[in-house]
N, CA, C and O atoms as CSV, one atom per row, in Angstrom:
chain,resi,resn,atom,element,x,y,z
A,1,MET,N,N,22.599,-2.402,-14.127
A,1,MET,CA,C,23.465,-2.774,-13.021
A,1,MET,C,C,23.125,-1.893,-11.827
A,1,MET,O,O,22.880,-0.696,-11.975
A,2,ASN,N,N,23.114,-2.481,-10.677
A,2,ASN,CA,C,22.850,-1.770,-9.441
A,2,ASN,C,C,24.156,-1.149,-8.922
A,2,ASN,O,O,24.913,-1.790,-8.193
A,3,ILE,N,N,24.398,0.086,-9.305
A,3,ILE,CA,C,25.648,0.755,-8.927
A,3,ILE,C,C,25.754,0.913,-7.417
A,3,ILE,O,O,26.845,0.796,-6.857
A,4,SER,N,N,24.645,1.175,-6.759
A,4,SER,CA,C,24.689,1.393,-5.311
A,4,SER,C,C,25.141,0.144,-4.555
A,4,SER,O,O,25.580,0.242,-3.409
A,5,GLY,N,N,25.037,-1.016,-5.179
A,5,GLY,CA,C,25.462,-2.248,-4.532
A,5,GLY,C,C,26.936,-2.590,-4.728
A,5,GLY,O,O,27.433,-3.565,-4.165
A,6,LEU,N,N,27.632,-1.782,-5.529
A,6,LEU,CA,C,29.055,-2.045,-5.785
A,6,LEU,C,C,29.920,-1.543,-4.643
A,6,LEU,O,O,29.566,-0.586,-3.954
A,7,THR,N,N,31.050,-2.194,-4.452
A,7,THR,CA,C,32.003,-1.718,-3.454
A,7,THR,C,C,32.705,-0.460,-3.971
A,7,THR,O,O,32.679,-0.168,-5.167
A,8,ASN,N,N,33.324,0.271,-3.062
A,8,ASN,CA,C,34.065,1.470,-3.455
A,8,ASN,C,C,35.153,1.147,-4.472
A,8,ASN,O,O,35.319,1.860,-5.461
A,9,SER,N,N,35.887,0.074,-4.226
A,9,SER,CA,C,36.971,-0.275,-5.149
A,9,SER,C,C,36.419,-0.714,-6.510
A,9,SER,O,O,37.048,-0.464,-7.538
A,10,SER,N,N,35.276,-1.353,-6.526
A,10,SER,CA,C,34.661,-1.736,-7.798
A,10,SER,C,C,34.233,-0.514,-8.593
A,10,SER,O,O,34.424,-0.471,-9.808
A,11,LEU,N,N,33.659,0.475,-7.929
A,11,LEU,CA,C,33.278,1.716,-8.594
A,11,LEU,C,C,34.491,2.369,-9.248
A,11,LEU,O,O,34.450,2.764,-10.414
A,12,LYS,N,N,35.574,2.475,-8.473
A,12,LYS,CA,C,36.787,3.103,-9.001
A,12,LYS,C,C,37.361,2.313,-10.164
A,12,LYS,O,O,37.802,2.897,-11.154
A,13,MET,N,N,37.360,0.987,-10.053
A,13,MET,CA,C,37.924,0.159,-11.109
A,13,MET,C,C,37.120,0.315,-12.403
A,13,MET,O,O,37.702,0.440,-13.481
A,14,LEU,N,N,35.813,0.308,-12.304
A,14,LEU,CA,C,34.980,0.479,-13.490
A,14,LEU,C,C,35.179,1.858,-14.109
A,14,LEU,O,O,35.295,1.981,-15.328
A,15,TYR,N,N,35.220,2.887,-13.282
A,15,TYR,CA,C,35.418,4.250,-13.772
A,15,TYR,C,C,36.792,4.388,-14.425
A,15,TYR,O,O,36.917,4.969,-15.503
A,16,ASP,N,N,37.815,3.854,-13.771
A,16,ASP,CA,C,39.161,3.897,-14.348
A,16,ASP,C,C,39.226,3.133,-15.664
A,16,ASP,O,O,39.972,3.513,-16.567
A,17,GLY,N,N,38.454,2.063,-15.777
A,17,GLY,CA,C,38.407,1.301,-17.018
A,17,GLY,C,C,37.872,2.131,-18.178
A,17,GLY,O,O,38.325,1.986,-19.313
A,18,ILE,N,N,36.915,2.995,-17.892
A,18,ILE,CA,C,36.403,3.886,-18.935
A,18,ILE,C,C,37.506,4.842,-19.373
A,18,ILE,O,O,37.674,5.095,-20.566
A,19,GLY,N,N,38.254,5.368,-18.417
A,19,GLY,CA,C,39.375,6.242,-18.754
A,19,GLY,C,C,40.438,5.525,-19.566
A,19,GLY,O,O,41.031,6.110,-20.473
A,20,THR,N,N,40.680,4.273,-19.250
A,20,THR,CA,C,41.652,3.473,-19.995
A,20,THR,C,C,41.180,3.231,-21.425
A,20,THR,O,O,41.967,3.324,-22.367
A,21,ALA,N,N,39.900,2.922,-21.584
A,21,ALA,CA,C,39.344,2.712,-22.924
A,21,ALA,C,C,39.403,4.006,-23.733
A,21,ALA,O,O,39.685,3.974,-24.931
A,22,LEU,N,N,39.143,5.129,-23.095
A,22,LEU,CA,C,39.217,6.425,-23.765
A,22,LEU,C,C,40.645,6.707,-24.229
A,22,LEU,O,O,40.857,7.154,-25.356
A,23,ALA,N,N,41.618,6.447,-23.367
A,23,ALA,CA,C,43.023,6.656,-23.729
A,23,ALA,C,C,43.435,5.736,-24.883
A,23,ALA,O,O,44.189,6.146,-25.765
A,24,ALA,N,N,42.947,4.508,-24.877
A,24,ALA,CA,C,43.258,3.576,-25.968
A,24,ALA,C,C,42.660,4.072,-27.284
A,24,ALA,O,O,43.299,3.999,-28.334
A,25,ASP,N,N,41.429,4.576,-27.216
A,25,ASP,CA,C,40.809,5.136,-28.420
A,25,ASP,C,C,41.613,6.323,-28.941
A,25,ASP,O,O,41.867,6.428,-30.140
A,26,ASP,N,N,42.009,7.205,-28.046
A,26,ASP,CA,C,42.786,8.381,-28.454
A,26,ASP,C,C,44.108,7.975,-29.100
A,26,ASP,O,O,44.530,8.568,-30.093
A,27,ALA,N,N,44.757,6.960,-28.530
A,27,ALA,CA,C,46.013,6.473,-29.098
A,27,ALA,C,C,45.784,5.877,-30.488
A,27,ALA,O,O,46.602,6.067,-31.388
A,28,SER,N,N,44.692,5.171,-30.660
A,28,SER,CA,C,44.363,4.605,-31.972
A,28,SER,C,C,44.169,5.704,-33.004
A,28,SER,O,O,44.693,5.626,-34.115
A,29,VAL,N,N,43.418,6.722,-32.633
A,29,VAL,CA,C,43.160,7.833,-33.550
A,29,VAL,C,C,44.468,8.552,-33.897
A,29,VAL,O,O,44.698,8.900,-35.055
A,30,GLU,N,N,45.310,8.769,-32.907
A,30,GLU,CA,C,46.606,9.422,-33.153
A,30,GLU,C,C,47.476,8.600,-34.095
A,30,GLU,O,O,48.291,9.151,-34.834
A,31,ALA,N,N,47.301,7.275,-34.068
A,31,ALA,CA,C,48.073,6.386,-34.933
A,31,ALA,C,C,47.398,6.183,-36.293
A,31,ALA,O,O,47.877,5.415,-37.127
A,32,GLY,N,N,46.284,6.879,-36.499
A,32,GLY,CA,C,45.611,6.788,-37.791
A,32,GLY,C,C,44.623,5.644,-37.920
A,32,GLY,O,O,44.174,5.328,-39.022
A,33,ARG,N,N,44.282,5.025,-36.806
A,33,ARG,CA,C,43.323,3.920,-36.830
A,33,ARG,C,C,41.982,4.379,-36.258
A,33,ARG,O,O,41.904,5.396,-35.568
A,34,ASP,N,N,40.943,3.625,-36.551
A,34,ASP,CA,C,39.638,3.904,-35.957
A,34,ASP,C,C,39.662,3.528,-34.476
A,34,ASP,O,O,40.330,2.568,-34.091
A,35,PRO,N,N,38.936,4.281,-33.644
A,35,PRO,CA,C,38.884,3.935,-32.219
A,35,PRO,C,C,38.131,2.616,-32.015
A,35,PRO,O,O,37.057,2.408,-32.580
A,36,GLU,N,N,38.697,1.750,-31.218
A,36,GLU,CA,C,38.109,0.425,-30.999
A,36,GLU,C,C,36.830,0.491,-30.163
A,36,GLU,O,O,35.873,-0.237,-30.426
A,37,HIS,N,N,36.819,1.366,-29.155
A,37,HIS,CA,C,35.705,1.398,-28.209
A,37,HIS,C,C,34.706,2.528,-28.469
A,37,HIS,O,O,33.575,2.486,-27.985
A,38,GLU,N,N,35.123,3.522,-29.223
A,38,GLU,CA,C,34.293,4.683,-29.552
A,38,GLU,C,C,33.744,5.375,-28.312
A,38,GLU,O,O,32.574,5.754,-28.261
A,39,VAL,N,N,34.606,5.533,-27.317
A,39,VAL,CA,C,34.204,6.132,-26.047
A,39,VAL,C,C,33.794,7.592,-26.219
A,39,VAL,O,O,32.801,8.026,-25.635
A,40,ARG,N,N,34.540,8.346,-27.006
A,40,ARG,CA,C,34.220,9.773,-27.177
A,40,ARG,C,C,32.913,10.002,-27.928
A,40,ARG,O,O,32.249,11.014,-27.704
A,41,THR,N,N,32.537,9.102,-28.798
A,41,THR,CA,C,31.375,9.331,-29.648
A,41,THR,C,C,30.091,8.662,-29.151
A,41,THR,O,O,29.013,8.943,-29.674
A,42,SER,N,N,30.186,7.806,-28.176
A,42,SER,CA,C,29.012,7.087,-27.686
A,42,SER,C,C,28.489,7.714,-26.388
A,42,SER,O,O,29.215,7.777,-25.395
A,43,PRO,N,N,27.251,8.171,-26.392
A,43,PRO,CA,C,26.699,8.754,-25.164
A,43,PRO,C,C,26.542,7.732,-24.035
A,43,PRO,O,O,26.446,8.103,-22.865
A,44,VAL,N,N,26.517,6.465,-24.388
A,44,VAL,CA,C,26.383,5.422,-23.365
A,44,VAL,C,C,27.591,5.424,-22.434
A,44,VAL,O,O,27.445,5.291,-21.219
A,45,TRP,N,N,28.786,5.574,-23.007
A,45,TRP,CA,C,30.013,5.629,-22.184
A,45,TRP,C,C,29.974,6.812,-21.224
A,45,TRP,O,O,30.289,6.666,-20.044
A,46,ARG,N,N,29.591,7.973,-21.722
A,46,ARG,CA,C,29.539,9.171,-20.869
A,46,ARG,C,C,28.511,9.012,-19.754
A,46,ARG,O,O,28.760,9.411,-18.616
A,47,GLN,N,N,27.376,8.439,-20.070
A,47,GLN,CA,C,26.352,8.238,-19.041
A,47,GLN,C,C,26.835,7.262,-17.982
A,47,GLN,O,O,26.626,7.485,-16.790
A,48,TRP,N,N,27.464,6.205,-18.399
A,48,TRP,CA,C,28.008,5.206,-17.477
A,48,TRP,C,C,29.052,5.862,-16.572
A,48,TRP,O,O,29.050,5.636,-15.362
A,49,ALA,N,N,29.940,6.669,-17.147
A,49,ALA,CA,C,30.955,7.375,-16.351
A,49,ALA,C,C,30.279,8.344,-15.379
A,49,ALA,O,O,30.691,8.452,-14.224
A,50,LYS,N,N,29.246,9.048,-15.841
A,50,LYS,CA,C,28.536,9.992,-14.975
A,50,LYS,C,C,27.877,9.262,-13.816
A,50,LYS,O,O,27.965,9.704,-12.671
A,51,ASP,N,N,27.221,8.153,-14.104
A,51,ASP,CA,C,26.567,7.390,-13.046
A,51,ASP,C,C,27.573,6.905,-12.003
A,51,ASP,O,O,27.323,6.986,-10.800
A,52,LEU,N,N,28.701,6.405,-12.475
A,52,LEU,CA,C,29.739,5.937,-11.553
A,52,LEU,C,C,30.316,7.093,-10.741
A,52,LEU,O,O,30.477,6.978,-9.526
A,53,SER,N,N,30.629,8.206,-11.406
A,53,SER,CA,C,31.217,9.340,-10.683
A,53,SER,C,C,30.217,9.938,-9.695
A,53,SER,O,O,30.604,10.338,-8.597
A,54,ASP,N,N,28.939,10.006,-10.065
A,54,ASP,CA,C,27.925,10.506,-9.127
A,54,ASP,C,C,27.882,9.662,-7.857
A,54,ASP,O,O,27.789,10.194,-6.751
A,55,GLU,N,N,27.950,8.354,-8.023
A,55,GLU,CA,C,27.935,7.466,-6.862
A,55,GLU,C,C,29.199,7.640,-6.020
A,55,GLU,O,O,29.134,7.613,-4.791
A,56,MET,N,N,30.353,7.818,-6.680
A,56,MET,CA,C,31.588,8.010,-5.920
A,56,MET,C,C,31.563,9.334,-5.161
A,56,MET,O,O,32.030,9.401,-4.024
A,57,VAL,N,N,31.032,10.374,-5.766
A,57,VAL,CA,C,30.896,11.657,-5.071
A,57,VAL,C,C,29.973,11.494,-3.858
A,57,VAL,O,O,30.269,11.992,-2.772
A,58,LYS,N,N,28.867,10.801,-4.056
A,58,LYS,CA,C,27.907,10.556,-2.983
A,58,LYS,C,C,28.571,9.853,-1.793
A,58,LYS,O,O,28.237,10.109,-0.636
A,59,ARG,N,N,29.516,8.964,-2.106
A,59,ARG,CA,C,30.215,8.209,-1.057
A,59,ARG,C,C,31.488,8.901,-0.570
A,59,ARG,O,O,32.201,8.360,0.274
A,60,ASN,N,N,31.769,10.065,-1.085
A,60,ASN,CA,C,32.989,10.805,-0.728
A,60,ASN,C,C,34.256,10.040,-1.068
A,60,ASN,O,O,35.230,10.075,-0.317
A,61,ILE,N,N,34.241,9.352,-2.193
A,61,ILE,CA,C,35.412,8.612,-2.667
A,61,ILE,C,C,36.257,9.570,-3.500
A,61,ILE,O,O,35.739,10.264,-4.375
A,62,THR,N,N,37.548,9.605,-3.228
A,62,THR,CA,C,38.467,10.433,-4.001
A,62,THR,C,C,38.827,9.697,-5.287
A,62,THR,O,O,39.203,8.525,-5.266
A,63,PHE,N,N,38.701,10.423,-6.432
A,63,PHE,CA,C,39.052,9.830,-7.719
A,63,PHE,C,C,39.427,10.937,-8.678
A,63,PHE,O,O,39.077,12.099,-8.471
A,64,SER,N,N,40.142,10.573,-9.727
A,64,SER,CA,C,40.517,11.522,-10.776
A,64,SER,C,C,39.464,11.481,-11.861
A,64,SER,O,O,39.172,10.424,-12.421
A,65,ARG,N,N,38.902,12.626,-12.150
A,65,ARG,CA,C,37.861,12.707,-13.178
A,65,ARG,C,C,38.440,12.493,-14.575
A,65,ARG,O,O,39.576,12.876,-14.856
A,66,ILE,N,N,37.661,11.893,-15.419
A,66,ILE,CA,C,38.041,11.685,-16.813
A,66,ILE,C,C,38.015,13.026,-17.531
A,66,ILE,O,O,37.063,13.794,-17.388
A,67,ASP,N,N,39.054,13.307,-18.298
A,67,ASP,CA,C,39.133,14.531,-19.078
A,67,ASP,C,C,38.539,14.254,-20.454
A,67,ASP,O,O,39.228,13.776,-21.356
A,68,TRP,N,N,37.258,14.557,-20.603
A,68,TRP,CA,C,36.553,14.287,-21.844
A,68,TRP,C,C,36.940,15.235,-22.965
A,68,TRP,O,O,36.724,14.925,-24.137
A,69,TRP,N,N,37.505,16.378,-22.629
A,69,TRP,CA,C,37.801,17.388,-23.639
A,69,TRP,C,C,39.287,17.537,-23.897
A,69,TRP,O,O,39.696,18.458,-24.604
A,70,GLY,N,N,40.102,16.659,-23.345
A,70,GLY,CA,C,41.553,16.761,-23.457
A,70,GLY,C,C,42.098,16.561,-24.854
A,70,GLY,O,O,43.210,17.005,-25.138
A,71,LYS,N,N,41.375,15.924,-25.718
A,71,LYS,CA,C,41.871,15.635,-27.076
A,71,LYS,C,C,41.027,16.345,-28.086
A,71,LYS,O,O,41.277,16.234,-29.287
């Protein structure tokens, strides 16, 4: 995907979606279920989040960083 061609709001929405998937996985694990998306264990998710956040930083977009170590 050409990240540089995305709008600012699209970048934020995609990045926030990763955070939402991570929170859903954490909730599943806390409830004793397997994580559906495996965001914490897949390097692909982290790379995708890094690519999106790098582009947002480059554009001076304000966003809340994902807390990868919170759980």
